[in-house]
C-alpha positions as CSV (number, residue, x, y, z in Angstrom):
1,M,-68.8,-31.9,12.2
2,R,-68.5,-32.7,15.9
3,N,-72.3,-32.7,16.2
4,R,-72.3,-34.9,13.1
5,V,-70.1,-37.6,14.6
6,T,-72.1,-37.9,17.7
7,S,-74.9,-39.8,16.0
8,I,-73.5,-41.7,13.0
9,K,-73.6,-45.4,13.4
10,K,-70.7,-47.8,13.1
11,L,-72.6,-50.0,10.6
12,A,-72.7,-47.1,8.1
13,V,-69.0,-47.3,7.6
14,V,-68.0,-50.9,8.3
15,S,-64.9,-51.4,6.2
16,L,-63.1,-48.1,6.4
17,I,-60.7,-47.3,9.2
18,V,-61.1,-43.6,8.5
19,I,-64.8,-43.8,8.9
20,T,-65.2,-46.9,11.1
21,L,-62.8,-45.5,13.6
22,F,-63.6,-41.8,13.5
23,M,-67.4,-41.6,13.3
24,I,-68.0,-43.2,16.6
25,T,-70.1,-41.3,19.1
26,A,-69.6,-39.8,22.5
27,C,-68.1,-41.2,25.7
28,G,-69.0,-40.4,29.3
29,A,-68.8,-37.1,31.0
30,E,-65.4,-35.5,31.7
31,D,-65.2,-36.9,35.2
32,G,-65.9,-40.4,33.8
33,I,-63.4,-40.3,31.0
34,S,-61.0,-42.7,32.7
35,K,-63.5,-45.5,32.6
36,N,-63.6,-45.2,28.8
37,L,-59.9,-45.1,28.2
38,L,-58.6,-48.6,28.4
39,T,-55.0,-49.7,28.0
40,S,-53.5,-53.1,27.2
41,K,-51.2,-54.9,29.6
42,E,-47.6,-53.6,30.0
43,D,-44.4,-55.5,29.3
44,N,-40.7,-54.8,29.3
45,R,-40.5,-53.3,25.8
46,K,-40.4,-49.6,25.0
47,V,-43.9,-48.3,24.9
48,V,-45.6,-46.0,22.4
49,N,-49.0,-44.8,23.3
50,M,-51.6,-44.6,20.6
51,F,-55.0,-42.9,21.1
52,S,-57.6,-44.8,19.0
53,P,-61.4,-45.2,19.0
54,M,-61.1,-49.0,19.3
55,E,-58.9,-51.5,21.1
56,K,-57.1,-54.3,19.3
57,T,-59.3,-56.8,17.5
58,Q,-60.0,-59.9,19.6
59,P,-59.2,-63.2,17.8
60,D,-62.9,-64.2,17.7
61,V,-64.2,-60.8,16.5
62,E,-64.6,-60.2,12.8
63,N,-63.6,-56.6,11.9
64,V,-61.6,-56.5,8.6
65,A,-60.7,-52.8,8.8
66,R,-59.5,-53.0,12.4
67,S,-57.7,-56.3,11.8
68,A,-55.9,-54.7,8.8
69,S,-54.6,-51.9,11.0
70,D,-53.6,-54.3,13.7
71,K,-51.4,-56.2,11.3
72,T,-49.4,-53.0,10.6
73,V,-49.1,-52.3,14.3
74,I,-47.8,-55.8,14.9
75,M,-45.2,-55.4,12.1
76,A,-43.9,-52.3,13.9
77,E,-43.8,-54.0,17.3
78,E,-41.9,-57.0,15.9
79,K,-39.5,-55.1,13.8
80,L,-38.6,-52.4,16.5
81,N,-39.2,-54.4,19.7
82,V,-41.6,-51.9,21.0
83,K,-45.1,-52.2,22.4
84,V,-47.9,-50.0,21.0
85,E,-50.4,-49.4,23.8
86,Y,-53.9,-48.7,22.6
87,I,-55.4,-45.9,24.7
88,T,-59.0,-46.6,23.8
89,Y,-62.0,-44.5,23.4
90,T,-65.2,-46.5,23.8
91,A,-68.5,-45.0,22.8
92,E,-70.7,-46.1,25.7
93,D,-72.6,-42.9,26.1
94,Y,-74.1,-41.2,23.0
95,E,-74.9,-38.0,24.8
96,E,-71.7,-36.5,26.2
97,K,-68.1,-36.1,24.8
98,T,-67.3,-37.2,21.3
99,Y,-64.1,-38.9,20.1
100,D,-63.1,-35.6,18.5
101,Q,-63.5,-33.7,21.8
102,I,-61.4,-36.2,23.7
103,A,-58.8,-36.3,21.0
104,L,-58.4,-32.5,21.1
105,D,-58.0,-32.5,24.8
106,R,-55.5,-35.3,24.9
107,A,-53.4,-33.9,22.1
108,R,-53.4,-30.4,23.5
109,N,-52.2,-31.8,26.8
110,N,-49.5,-34.2,25.3
111,M,-51.2,-37.2,26.8
112,D,-50.3,-39.7,24.0
113,D,-47.7,-40.2,21.2
114,I,-49.7,-41.2,18.2
115,Y,-53.3,-40.1,17.4
116,L,-55.9,-41.3,14.9
117,L,-57.7,-38.1,13.8
118,N,-60.6,-36.8,11.8
119,P,-59.8,-34.1,9.2
120,D,-61.2,-31.1,11.1
121,I,-59.2,-32.1,14.2
122,I,-56.0,-32.5,12.1
123,Q,-56.6,-29.0,10.8
124,T,-57.2,-27.5,14.2
125,L,-54.3,-29.2,15.9
126,G,-52.0,-28.5,13.0
127,E,-52.8,-24.8,13.1
128,E,-52.2,-24.8,16.9
129,G,-48.7,-26.4,16.3
130,K,-49.7,-29.5,18.3
131,L,-48.7,-32.0,15.6
132,M,-45.3,-33.1,14.4
133,D,-44.1,-32.5,10.8
134,L,-44.1,-36.0,9.3
135,S,-42.5,-35.0,6.0
136,G,-39.1,-36.4,7.1
137,L,-40.4,-40.0,7.5
138,D,-39.2,-42.5,4.9
139,C,-42.8,-43.4,4.2
140,A,-43.6,-39.8,3.3
141,K,-41.4,-40.0,0.2
142,N,-43.8,-42.5,-1.3
143,L,-47.1,-40.7,-0.7
144,R,-49.5,-39.7,-3.4
145,D,-49.7,-35.9,-4.0
146,V,-53.3,-35.9,-2.9
147,I,-52.2,-36.9,0.7
148,K,-49.7,-34.2,0.9
149,T,-52.1,-31.6,-0.4
150,A,-54.9,-32.6,2.0
151,N,-52.9,-32.9,5.2
152,T,-50.3,-30.1,5.0
153,V,-50.9,-27.3,7.5
154,N,-48.6,-24.2,7.4
155,G,-46.1,-26.1,5.3
156,K,-46.0,-29.2,7.5
157,L,-47.3,-32.6,6.7
158,V,-49.1,-33.3,10.0
159,A,-51.0,-36.6,9.2
160,I,-50.9,-39.7,7.0
161,P,-53.7,-42.1,6.5
162,Q,-53.5,-45.9,5.8
163,E,-56.0,-45.6,3.0
164,V,-57.5,-43.0,0.6
165,V,-61.3,-42.9,1.1
166,A,-63.2,-42.2,-2.1
167,Y,-66.9,-41.5,-2.3
168,G,-69.0,-42.2,-5.4
169,L,-72.4,-42.7,-6.8
170,F,-73.6,-46.4,-6.5
171,I,-75.8,-47.4,-9.4
172,N,-78.0,-50.4,-10.1
173,K,-76.8,-51.0,-13.6
174,D,-79.6,-53.5,-14.3
175,I,-82.3,-50.8,-13.7
176,F,-80.4,-48.4,-15.9
177,D,-80.2,-51.0,-18.7
178,K,-83.9,-51.8,-18.4
179,C,-84.6,-48.0,-18.7
180,N,-82.1,-47.7,-21.6
181,L,-80.0,-45.2,-19.6
182,E,-76.3,-44.5,-19.9
183,L,-74.3,-43.8,-16.8
184,P,-74.5,-40.0,-16.3
185,E,-71.5,-37.7,-16.8
186,T,-72.9,-34.2,-16.3
187,P,-75.6,-32.6,-14.1
188,E,-77.8,-32.4,-17.1
189,D,-77.3,-36.1,-17.8
190,F,-78.1,-36.9,-14.2
191,L,-81.4,-34.9,-14.2
192,E,-82.5,-36.7,-17.3
193,C,-81.7,-40.1,-15.8
194,C,-83.8,-39.2,-12.7
195,K,-86.6,-38.0,-14.9
196,V,-86.7,-41.3,-16.9
197,L,-86.4,-43.4,-13.7
198,K,-89.3,-41.6,-12.1
199,E,-91.4,-42.1,-15.2
200,N,-90.6,-45.8,-15.1
201,G,-92.1,-46.1,-11.6
202,Y,-89.1,-45.5,-9.4
203,E,-90.7,-42.9,-7.1
204,T,-87.5,-41.7,-5.5
205,P,-84.5,-42.3,-7.9
206,I,-81.9,-41.3,-5.3
207,G,-81.7,-42.9,-1.9
208,A,-80.1,-40.4,0.5
209,N,-79.1,-39.9,4.1
210,R,-78.4,-36.9,6.2
211,W,-74.6,-37.3,6.1
212,W,-73.4,-37.8,2.5
213,L,-75.4,-35.4,0.2
214,E,-72.5,-33.0,0.5
215,T,-70.7,-35.2,-1.9
216,F,-72.9,-33.9,-4.8
217,V,-72.2,-30.3,-3.7
218,L,-68.4,-30.6,-3.2
219,A,-68.0,-32.4,-6.5
220,Q,-69.5,-29.5,-8.4
221,A,-68.1,-26.8,-6.2
222,Y,-64.4,-27.7,-6.7
223,A,-64.3,-29.8,-9.9
224,D,-62.6,-26.9,-11.8
225,M,-60.4,-25.8,-8.9
226,Y,-58.8,-29.3,-8.5
227,N,-58.9,-30.2,-12.2
228,G,-57.7,-27.3,-14.3
229,G,-57.4,-24.3,-12.1
230,D,-54.5,-22.9,-10.1
231,T,-55.4,-24.7,-6.9
232,E,-53.0,-23.0,-4.6
233,A,-53.8,-19.6,-5.8
234,E,-57.5,-20.2,-5.5
235,I,-57.2,-21.5,-2.0
236,E,-55.1,-18.5,-1.1
237,A,-57.8,-16.2,-2.5
238,L,-60.4,-18.0,-0.4
239,N,-58.2,-17.8,2.8
240,S,-57.6,-14.1,2.3
241,G,-61.3,-13.3,1.5
242,E,-60.6,-12.2,-2.0
243,R,-62.9,-15.0,-3.2
244,K,-66.0,-16.4,-1.4
245,Y,-66.7,-20.0,-0.6
246,S,-70.3,-19.3,-1.3
247,D,-69.6,-18.6,-4.9
248,Y,-68.1,-22.0,-5.3
249,M,-70.8,-23.7,-3.3
250,R,-73.8,-22.1,-5.0
251,P,-74.0,-24.2,-8.1
252,G,-73.9,-27.4,-6.1
253,F,-76.6,-26.3,-3.7
254,E,-78.8,-25.1,-6.6
255,F,-78.4,-28.5,-8.2
256,L,-79.3,-30.3,-5.0
257,K,-82.3,-28.0,-4.4
258,E,-83.5,-29.0,-7.9
259,L,-83.2,-32.7,-7.2
260,I,-85.3,-32.1,-4.0
261,D,-87.9,-29.9,-5.8
262,Q,-88.3,-32.5,-8.6
263,G,-88.9,-35.2,-6.0
264,Y,-85.7,-37.1,-7.0
265,I,-84.6,-36.9,-3.4
266,D,-87.0,-37.2,-0.4
267,A,-85.5,-34.5,1.8
268,K,-87.7,-35.2,4.8
269,T,-86.8,-38.9,4.8
270,A,-83.1,-38.3,4.0
271,Y,-82.9,-36.0,7.1
272,T,-83.9,-38.9,9.3
273,Y,-81.8,-41.6,7.7
274,E,-78.5,-42.8,9.1
275,A,-76.0,-43.7,6.4
276,I,-76.6,-47.1,4.7
277,D,-79.0,-48.2,7.5
278,G,-81.6,-45.8,6.1
279,E,-81.5,-45.9,2.3
280,G,-79.6,-49.2,2.0
281,P,-82.5,-51.7,2.3
282,D,-84.4,-50.1,-0.6
283,F,-81.3,-50.0,-2.7
284,M,-80.5,-53.7,-2.1
285,A,-84.2,-54.5,-2.8
286,Q,-83.9,-52.7,-6.1
287,K,-86.6,-50.1,-5.2
288,T,-84.1,-47.3,-5.3
289,P,-81.8,-47.1,-8.4
290,M,-79.0,-45.0,-6.8
291,V,-77.3,-44.2,-3.5
292,M,-74.0,-42.5,-2.5
293,A,-71.4,-44.2,-0.4
294,Y,-67.7,-44.7,0.1
295,W,-65.3,-47.1,-1.7
296,G,-65.2,-49.8,1.0
297,A,-69.0,-50.2,0.9
298,A,-68.6,-52.0,-2.4
299,N,-66.4,-54.5,-0.7
300,T,-68.4,-55.1,2.4
301,D,-71.2,-57.7,2.6
302,T,-72.9,-55.8,5.4
303,A,-73.1,-52.8,3.0
304,Y,-73.3,-53.1,-0.8
305,G,-70.7,-55.9,-1.5
306,A,-73.2,-58.6,-2.1
307,T,-75.9,-57.3,-4.4
308,D,-78.4,-59.4,-6.6
309,F,-77.8,-57.0,-9.5
310,E,-74.9,-55.5,-11.4
311,L,-73.4,-52.7,-9.3
312,Q,-71.4,-49.8,-10.8
313,V,-69.7,-47.1,-8.8
314,I,-69.0,-43.8,-10.6
315,G,-68.0,-40.3,-9.7
316,F,-70.6,-37.6,-9.1
317,P,-71.8,-35.8,-12.2
318,T,-70.1,-32.4,-12.9
319,E,-69.4,-30.3,-16.0
320,R,-66.0,-32.0,-16.0
321,G,-67.6,-35.5,-16.0
322,Q,-67.8,-38.1,-13.3
323,M,-65.9,-36.8,-10.2
324,P,-64.8,-38.9,-7.2
325,V,-64.9,-37.1,-3.9
326,L,-62.0,-37.8,-1.4
327,P,-62.0,-36.8,2.3
328,M,-58.8,-37.3,4.2
329,T,-58.0,-38.4,7.8
330,G,-54.8,-40.0,9.3
331,F,-52.3,-40.8,12.0
332,A,-50.5,-37.9,13.6
333,I,-47.8,-37.6,16.3
334,G,-47.9,-35.0,19.1
335,A,-45.4,-32.2,18.6
336,E,-44.2,-32.8,22.2
337,A,-44.8,-36.6,22.4
338,E,-43.1,-38.2,25.4
339,H,-41.9,-41.1,23.3
340,A,-41.4,-39.1,20.1
341,E,-38.4,-41.1,18.7
342,D,-40.0,-44.5,19.1
343,A,-43.4,-43.1,17.9
344,I,-41.7,-41.9,14.7
345,R,-40.1,-45.2,14.1
346,A,-43.3,-47.1,14.8
347,L,-45.4,-44.9,12.5
348,D,-42.8,-45.2,9.7
349,V,-43.1,-49.0,9.8
350,M,-46.9,-48.9,10.0
351,L,-47.1,-46.6,6.9
352,S,-44.2,-48.2,5.0
353,D,-44.9,-49.8,1.6
354,E,-44.6,-53.2,3.1
355,A,-47.2,-52.6,5.8
356,L,-49.5,-50.7,3.4
357,Q,-49.4,-53.6,1.0
358,V,-50.7,-55.9,3.7
359,Y,-53.3,-53.3,4.8
360,T,-54.5,-52.6,1.2
361,E,-54.7,-56.3,0.2
362,T,-56.7,-57.0,3.4
363,N,-59.2,-54.2,2.8
364,K,-59.1,-53.9,-1.0
365,V,-58.8,-50.1,-0.8
366,I,-56.7,-47.3,-2.3
367,S,-53.3,-47.0,-0.7
368,P,-51.8,-43.6,0.2
369,S,-48.5,-44.9,-1.3
370,K,-48.1,-44.4,-5.0
371,N,-46.1,-47.7,-5.0
372,V,-48.9,-49.9,-3.7
373,E,-51.7,-51.0,-5.9
374,V,-54.4,-53.7,-5.4
375,D,-57.0,-54.8,-8.0
376,C,-60.4,-53.4,-7.1
377,V,-63.7,-55.3,-7.5
378,P,-65.3,-54.8,-11.0
379,A,-68.0,-52.5,-9.6
380,L,-65.4,-49.9,-8.6
381,K,-63.5,-49.8,-11.9
382,P,-65.2,-46.6,-13.2
383,L,-64.4,-44.8,-10.0
384,N,-60.9,-46.2,-9.8
385,D,-60.2,-45.2,-13.4
386,R,-60.9,-41.6,-12.6
387,I,-58.7,-41.6,-9.6
388,K,-55.8,-43.2,-11.5
389,E,-56.2,-40.2,-13.9
390,N,-55.8,-37.9,-11.0
391,T,-59.3,-36.7,-11.5
392,Y,-61.0,-36.0,-8.2
393,V,-62.2,-33.4,-5.7
394,L,-60.8,-33.1,-2.2
395,A,-63.5,-32.9,0.4
396,T,-61.0,-32.1,3.1
397,N,-58.0,-29.8,2.6
398,A,-56.1,-28.7,5.7
399,S,-54.8,-25.6,3.8
400,M,-58.3,-24.2,3.6
401,K,-59.1,-22.0,6.7
402,V,-62.8,-23.1,6.5
403,E,-63.2,-26.8,7.1
404,Q,-65.1,-28.3,4.2
405,W,-66.5,-31.8,4.9
406,G,-68.3,-31.3,8.2
407,N,-69.4,-27.7,7.6
408,T,-70.9,-28.5,4.2
409,C,-72.7,-31.5,5.7
410,L,-74.3,-29.4,8.3
411,I,-75.4,-26.7,5.9
412,V,-76.8,-29.3,3.5
413,R,-78.9,-30.4,6.4
414,K,-80.4,-26.9,6.7
415,L,-81.3,-27.2,3.0
416,L,-83.1,-30.5,3.7
417,N,-85.0,-28.8,6.5
418,G,-86.3,-26.1,4.1
419,A,-83.6,-23.4,4.1
420,T,-83.2,-21.5,0.8
421,V,-80.0,-21.7,-1.2
422,D,-79.4,-18.0,-0.3
423,Q,-79.7,-18.8,3.4
424,C,-77.2,-21.6,3.0
425,M,-74.8,-19.3,1.2
426,E,-75.1,-16.9,4.1
427,E,-73.9,-19.7,6.4
428,F,-70.8,-20.1,4.3
429,D,-70.2,-16.4,4.3
430,K,-70.4,-16.4,8.1
431,L,-67.9,-19.2,8.4
432,Q,-65.5,-17.3,6.1
433,E,-65.9,-14.1,8.1
434,E,-65.1,-16.0,11.3
435,S,-62.0,-17.5,9.6
436,L,-60.8,-14.1,8.5
437,S,-61.1,-12.7,12.0
438,K,-58.8,-15.2,13.6
């Protein structure tokens, strides 16, 4: 995953703090780190240091996701009479250290109080005991179960996000109507849709990039486990080696391989495409009927929020029907934070229902609090309906010893480059063996 974050572009993830903030590329070499870590001016209030990929939004700069987060910080500052200092990572150099690498180093050395972290870093630091248990915060009482499941490591809730990111299949409904197609529910439905679309002149029915094809795989791999199985028991069996990750992954990889073999996905092109920058123009021009993206892309004019056609966002096709895919990130506090008490108080305000209402209304996203709801745009209703039914697949789960989101992405890229499904499964087996040896 760390290799993955070194090249993804900011534009691909404009409106989501978990993506906008985390998928930013490398900073300078180690001896130049200080020039990339900028702090705001000090004053006489108590200070809480927060390590973040970006500084506070300037008044004349439009960044909805960043502004929404800033509003919650300001609420904490005013209510508690504290000053949240942004220790800032700026991606000036796309060759050297990533945000994740810097975050690991700073957290391991107790350099800050609050950290904004990617899922694999949450998992690593949680396992190392470097993050505080946040389950005692007042705001934790209001969290959706999915948050607790995804960000609990060794029985401790080590991170809480400001939004729940959901990935879905973005569909040009006008093209589907013209081809007399229903929105697909199952893999078989989806293959039939692709077949008909290709017959109707849409050379590549699915616009894809090298980052997000794992959503198809993860949806099929874990649809049963998260929606009908004994989730905890199955994860324990995976962690102990009693069951194999490759057995879960194989159907999804076989399905993806079929999509490639049938020409429904252009693997060579997808491997070179950055998210939204690559496949987005053809989707907006109605040359490509389908793409995959995150919830916020349907709200963002720079992504897919201003189409000239009817947009519908659904879950990925599985034998259990349309399945949203949810990765998790979040704020964490260092286990030995210098200003621990003030950091706890500040984060509790930033993640309170009052603050999350402001954040959610600003970004029109899914709140981590079960008490906060905001009406979504019509295009997102099919995806939102499934999530409200608690039907989803977690793409990140800190209780799994093998990190899912980043590793699956990298192995999917091997498939795009010509690896067989069996070779891809061997990669998962190696990862599992490594996890068992720790």
